[in-house]
C-alpha positions in Angstrom: 6.7 -22.0 -5.9 9.1 -19.9 -3.8 9.0 -19.9 0.0 10.9 -18.1 2.7 12.7 -20.1 5.4 13.6 -18.4 8.7 15.5 -19.5 11.8 14.4 -17.2 14.6 16.0 -15.8 17.6 18.4 -13.2 16.2 18.2 -9.5 16.9 18.2 -7.1 14.0 21.1 -4.5 13.8 22.0 -2.2 10.9 20.4 -0.1 8.3 17.3 -0.9 6.2 16.7 1.5 3.3 12.9 2.3 2.9 11.6 1.9 -0.7 9.1 4.1 -2.5 5.5 3.6 -1.4 3.6 1.0 -3.4 0.3 2.7 -2.5 1.5 5.9 -4.1 3.5 4.4 -7.0 0.5 2.6 -8.5 -1.9 5.6 -8.7 1.0 7.8 -9.9 1.6 5.3 -12.8 -2.1 5.4 -13.6 -2.0 9.2 -13.7 0.2 8.9 -16.8 -3.0 8.2 -18.7 -4.1 11.8 -18.1 -1.5 13.4 -20.4 0.0 13.0 -23.9 3.4 14.0 -22.5 5.9 11.8 -20.6 5.6 11.3 -16.8 8.8 10.4 -15.2 8.6 8.7 -11.8 11.6 8.2 -9.5 11.9 6.0 -6.4 9.5 3.4 -7.8 9.8 0.1 -5.9 10.5 -3.1 -7.8 7.4 -5.1 -6.9 5.2 -7.6 -8.6 2.3 -5.2 -8.6 4.3 -2.5 -10.3 5.3 -4.9 -13.0 1.7 -6.1 -13.5 0.5 -2.5 -13.7 3.1 -1.8 -16.4 1.4 -4.6 -18.5 -2.0 -3.2 -17.8 -1.0 0.3 -18.9 0.8 -1.1 -21.9 -2.6 -2.6 -22.9 -4.0 0.9 -23.1 -1.1 2.2 -25.2 1.2 3.5 -22.5 4.9 3.2 -23.5 6.9 2.3 -20.3 10.6 2.7 -20.3 12.9 1.6 -17.4 16.3 3.2 -17.8 19.2 1.0 -16.7 21.1 1.5 -13.4 23.8 4.2 -13.4 27.4 3.2 -12.9 28.0 2.3 -9.3 24.4 1.7 -8.4 23.6 -1.6 -6.7 20.5 -3.7 -6.8 19.0 -1.7 -3.9 18.8 1.5 -6.0 15.2 2.5 -6.7 14.0 2.4 -10.3 12.8 5.2 -12.5 9.9 4.8 -14.9 9.2 6.9 -17.9 5.5 6.6 -18.9 4.2 8.0 -22.2 0.5 7.8 -23.1 0.7 9.9 -26.2 -2.0 7.7 -27.8 -4.6 5.7 -25.9 -5.2 2.6 -28.1 -7.7 0.8 -26.0 -10.1 2.0 -23.2 -10.9 -1.5 -22.0 -9.2 -3.1 -19.0 -9.9 -6.8 -19.2 -10.7 -9.3 -16.5 -7.5 -11.4 -16.8 -5.4 -8.3 -15.8 -7.7 -6.3 -13.5 -8.7 -9.4 -11.5 -5.1 -9.8 -10.3 -4.8 -6.4 -8.7 -7.5 -4.2 -7.3 -5.7 -0.9 -7.8 -5.8 -1.4 -11.6 -9.5 -0.5 -11.5 -8.5 3.1 -10.9 -7.7 3.5 -14.6 -11.4 4.1 -15.1 -11.0 7.7 -13.8 -8.3 8.9 -16.2 -9.7 7.0 -19.2 -13.1 8.5 -18.7 -11.7 12.0 -18.1 -9.4 12.0 -21.1 -11.2 9.7 -23.6 -14.9 10.0 -22.5 -15.3 6.3 -22.2 -13.9 3.2 -20.3 -14.7 -0.4 -19.9 -13.1 -1.9 -16.8 -13.5 -5.3 -15.2 -14.7 -5.4 -11.6 -11.5 -5.8 -9.6 -9.7 -8.5 -7.7 -6.7 -8.3 -5.3 -6.3 -9.5 -1.7 -9.1 -11.6 -0.3 -9.7 -9.3 2.7 -13.3 -8.5 2.3 -15.7 -7.5 -0.5 -14.4 -3.9 -1.0 -17.0 -3.0 -3.5 -16.6 -0.2 -6.1 -19.9 1.5 -5.4 -18.2 4.7 -4.2 -16.1 4.9 -7.3 -19.3 4.6 -9.4 -21.0 7.2 -7.2 -18.2 9.7 -7.9 -18.2 9.2 -11.6 -21.9 9.5 -11.8 -21.8 12.7 -9.9 -19.3 14.0 -12.5 -21.9 13.2 -15.2 -20.8 9.7 -16.4 -23.3 7.1 -17.5 -22.5 3.8 -15.8 -23.7 0.3 -16.7 -22.6 -3.1 -15.5 -22.2 -5.6 -18.3 -20.9 -9.1 -18.0 -18.8 -8.3 -15.0 -17.5 -5.0 -16.4 -18.1 -1.4 -15.4 -19.0 0.4 -18.7 -18.7 4.2 -18.3 -19.3 6.9 -20.8 -19.2 10.7 -20.9 -19.4 11.6 -24.6 -19.6 15.4 -23.8 -16.9 15.2 -21.1 -17.2 15.1 -17.4 -18.6 18.1 -15.5 -17.5 19.4 -12.1 -19.8 18.6 -9.1 -19.9 18.0 -5.4 -19.0 14.5 -4.4 -20.0 13.5 -0.9 -18.6 10.2 0.1 -20.7 8.5 2.9 -17.5 6.9 4.2 -13.8 7.4 3.6 -12.3 5.4 0.7 -8.8 5.7 -0.5 -9.5 4.1 -3.8 -12.6 6.1 -4.5 -10.8 9.3 -3.6 -8.1 8.4 -6.2 -10.7 7.7 -8.8 -12.6 11.0 -8.2 -9.5 13.1 -8.0 -8.0 11.8 -11.3 -11.4 12.0 -13.1 -12.0 15.6 -11.8 -8.7 17.2 -12.9 -9.9 17.2 -16.6 -13.6 17.8 -15.9 -15.2 21.1 -16.9 -15.7 23.3 -13.9 -15.2 22.9 -10.1 -15.4 19.6 -8.2 -15.5 19.4 -4.4 -14.8 16.0 -2.9 -16.2 15.9 0.7 -15.1 13.2 3.2 -12.0 12.5 1.0 -9.3 10.2 2.3 -6.4 12.0 3.9 -3.7 9.3 3.4 -0.3 10.6 2.5 -0.4 8.7 -0.8 -3.4 10.7 -1.8 -1.4 13.9 -1.1 1.6 12.5 -3.1 -0.6 11.9 -6.2 -2.2 15.3 -5.8 1.2 17.0 -5.6 2.2 15.2 -8.8 -1.0 16.2 -10.6 -0.3 19.9 -9.6 3.1 19.6 -11.2 1.3 18.4 -14.3 -0.9 21.5 -14.3 -3.9 20.4 -12.2 -5.5 22.9 -9.9 -6.1 21.2 -6.5 -6.6 22.7 -3.1 -7.1 21.1 0.3 -4.4 18.5 0.1 -4.1 16.7 3.5 -7.7 17.6 4.5 -11.0 15.8 4.1 -12.2 18.4 1.5 -10.5 18.6 -1.9 -11.4 21.3 -4.4 -10.4 20.7 -8.0 -10.8 23.2 -10.8 -10.7 21.3 -14.1 -8.2 22.2 -16.8 -8.2 21.4 -20.5 -5.1 19.3 -20.5 -2.2 18.2 -18.4 1.6 18.2 -19.1 4.3 15.8 -18.2 6.5 16.2 -15.2 9.0 14.4 -13.0 8.1 13.3 -9.5 9.7 11.1 -6.8 7.4 8.6 -5.0 7.3 9.2 -1.2 8.8 6.6 1.1 6.6 3.6 2.1 5.1 4.2 5.5 3.8 0.6 5.7 7.2 -0.9 4.9 8.6 1.5 7.6 6.1 0.4 10.2 6.6 -3.3 9.3 10.4 -3.2 9.8 9.9 -1.1 13.0 7.7 -3.8 14.4 10.2 -6.5 13.3 12.9 -4.7 15.3 10.6 -4.3 18.3 9.8 -8.1 18.0 13.4 -9.3 17.8 15.3 -6.7 19.7 18.2 -4.8 18.3 18.9 -1.4 16.8 18.0 -0.5 13.2 18.0 2.8 11.2 15.1 2.9 8.7 16.9 5.0 6.2 14.8 7.6 4.4 11.7 7.0 6.5 9.5 10.0 7.3 7.9 10.0 10.8 5.0 12.3 9.9 3.7 9.6 7.6 3.0 7.1 10.4 2.9 9.0 13.7 0.1 6.9 15.1 2.0 3.7 14.5 5.2 5.1 16.0 3.2 6.2 19.1 1.9 2.6 19.5 5.4 1.1 19.1 6.7 3.5 21.8 3.9 2.4 24.1 4.8 -1.2 23.4 8.3 -0.6 24.7 10.3 0.3 21.5 12.6 3.3 21.5 11.9 5.6 18.5 14.6 8.1 17.6 14.1 10.6 14.8 17.3 11.5 12.9 18.2 13.3 9.7 18.7 10.0 8.0 15.3 8.5 9.0 13.9 6.7 12.0 16.0 4.7 14.4 14.2 1.9 16.2 15.7 -0.2 19.0 14.7 -2.5 21.9 17.5 -3.9 24.0 16.3 -6.1 26.8 13.1 -4.4 27.7 9.8 -6.3 27.6 7.2 -6.0 24.9 4.2 -4.2 26.5 0.6 -4.9 25.6 -1.5 -2.3 23.8 -5.1 -1.6 22.7 -5.5 -0.3 19.1 -8.3 0.4 16.7 -7.6 0.7 13.0 -9.1 3.7 11.2 -8.4 6.0 8.3 -5.3 8.2 8.4 -4.1 9.8 10.6 -5.2 6.9 12.9 -3.5 3.5 13.1 -3.5 2.0 9.6 -5.2 -1.3 8.8 -2.2 -2.2 6.7 -0.1 -2.5 9.9 -2.7 -4.4 11.9 -1.4 -7.9 11.1 2.2 -6.9 11.9 1.2 -5.4 15.2 -0.7 -8.6 16.1 2.4 -10.6 15.5 4.3 -8.3 17.8 1.7 -8.6 20.5 1.9 -12.4 20.5 5.1 -11.9 22.6 3.8 -9.1 24.8 3.8 -9.4 28.6 0.1 -9.2 29.0 -3.2 -9.1 27.0 -3.6 -6.8 23.9 -6.8 -5.9 22.0 -6.9 -5.0 18.3 -10.1 -3.8 16.7 -10.3 -3.8 12.9 -12.8 -1.3 11.5 -11.8 -1.0 7.9 -12.0 -4.5 6.4 -14.4 -7.2 7.6 -12.2 -10.2 6.8 -8.7 -9.1 7.7 -7.9 -11.6 10.5 -7.0 -14.6 8.2 -3.4 -14.5 9.6 -4.7 -15.5 13.1 -4.8 -19.2 12.4 -1.4 -19.2 10.9 0.1 -17.2 13.9 -1.6 -19.8 16.1 0.6 -22.5 14.4 3.6 -20.6 15.8 2.1 -20.8 19.3 0.2 -17.5 19.5 -2.9 -17.3 21.7 -5.6 -15.2 19.9 -9.3 -15.1 20.3 -11.6 -13.5 17.8 -15.0 -11.8 18.4 -16.2 -10.1 15.3 -14.0 -7.2 14.5 -12.1 -7.6 17.8 -9.0 -9.7 18.4 -7.7 -10.4 21.9 -4.1 -11.5 22.0 -2.6 -13.1 25.1 1.1 -12.8 25.0 3.2 -15.9 25.3 6.8 -16.5 26.5 7.9 -17.9 23.3 6.9 -18.9 19.8 8.0 -22.0 18.0 8.8 -22.3 14.3 6.4 -24.1 12.0 5.3 -24.2 8.3 2.8 -21.4 7.7 0.8 -20.2 4.7 0.5 -16.6 3.6 -3.1 -15.5 2.8 -2.7 -11.9 1.7 0.0 -9.3 1.5 0.1 -7.9 5.0 -0.8 -11.2 6.6 2.2 -12.8 5.0 4.7 -10.3 6.5 3.1 -10.8 9.9 4.2 -14.4 9.7 7.7 -13.3 8.8 7.8 -11.1 12.0 6.5 -14.1 14.0 9.2 -16.4 12.5 12.0 -13.9 13.3 11.3 -14.4 17.0 10.2 -18.0 17.0 12.5 -20.8 18.2 13.6 -23.1 15.4 12.6 -22.9 11.7 9.6 -21.3 10.2 8.7 -21.7 6.5 6.4 -19.2 4.9 4.6 -20.5 1.8 2.9 -18.5 -0.9 5.4 -15.7 -0.7 4.1 -14.3 -4.0 1.9 -12.2 -1.7 5.0 -10.7 -0.2 6.5 -9.9 -3.5 3.4 -7.8 -4.3 4.3 -5.2 -1.7 7.8 -5.7 -0.1 10.9 -5.1 -2.2 13.9 -7.5 -1.4 12.5 -8.2 2.1 14.7 -11.2 2.8 17.8 -9.4 1.7 17.0 -6.3 3.8 16.5 -8.4 6.8 19.5 -10.7 6.3 21.8 -7.7 6.1 20.7 -6.8 9.6 21.5 -10.2 11.0 18.3 -12.2 10.4 18.7 -15.9 9.4 16.3 -15.7 6.5 16.5 -17.0 2.9 14.3 -17.5 -0.1 14.0 -21.1 -1.3 12.8 -21.8 -4.9 11.0 -24.8 -6.2 
């Protein structure tokens, strides 16, 4: 099993190209189920989750082609996927595939909208809380689907097609918004989604659906209005840059010191996180090429942050911020309001010398003068990269085990960091 070995203490200097957003690429790939025509997606990151979703979509009959690199393109070039779901051969998404990645559950919306039926296993993914699918089911039932739970599968049917309706979510859910949106675009009549998630990845999917012929209003707001159409066409769409990867590398620079251009990053996608980094002592410079982050000699300052749905501070950057705050000159407080079990990285950061106290959803981090390298274990995607950030600043050697978590969401992480001066390598076996 691969692991990542880091010798800390080196500042980061250089350019890190930001990959396409995993959290947009996955639902965009799933949207290919909505049309008989070919959907071409550019700027798709090379990630384990993307490869797994290709297998899942192939199980439904989607033909996925990955054109080779053009002459002169290096390994850092983003990939293009051509997805063609001319014929849906199977409306079942089995446990052995869905259990490995939560987002794969979202196929239920397009399958139900296009085929009138779907059988999808209850999902798996990172162990950061229960994350039930009750809101997905609520949305589909409001659209007229009949839902049963059989042997761990959600069995949905709408033999006469889905019908437009008002869907009022009692709380914000990115996944449920994706499901409702993709189900509603082929439904008969008008659907209004109230208390919809406002994350940029929702907007990216909606923009692609509009290119395909969907009629959607309210993108970027908490109320989406969808007027169903009879069918959708193919299109070409580029995945937006990954705001979580952007924030992660920005925090790594703030942690180690140095000066890095996050090439292709878009500041409007993570304004809250950039504001927190500025408050923590990092210098944030917006350029035509992306976002430049630097910290040369100044102290890391403590902050108080509460995670919340977009546009507030994202839960997917909570672990990375906590790693940064372990070296702050004072006491920081992070409150996690999205997932009830997203502090599993705390004990591993403590192995590096961090001082963190937990009280329910609240973590109090007392900054220390230095961290010391140690073997640590990744527990989920975002937790694993927080350990990398800690290791980059720790004295001596840090070894991060179970890096398959990292490979689910970060493309060529060790190569991007090593090119900016980090002493980091992947060790196999």
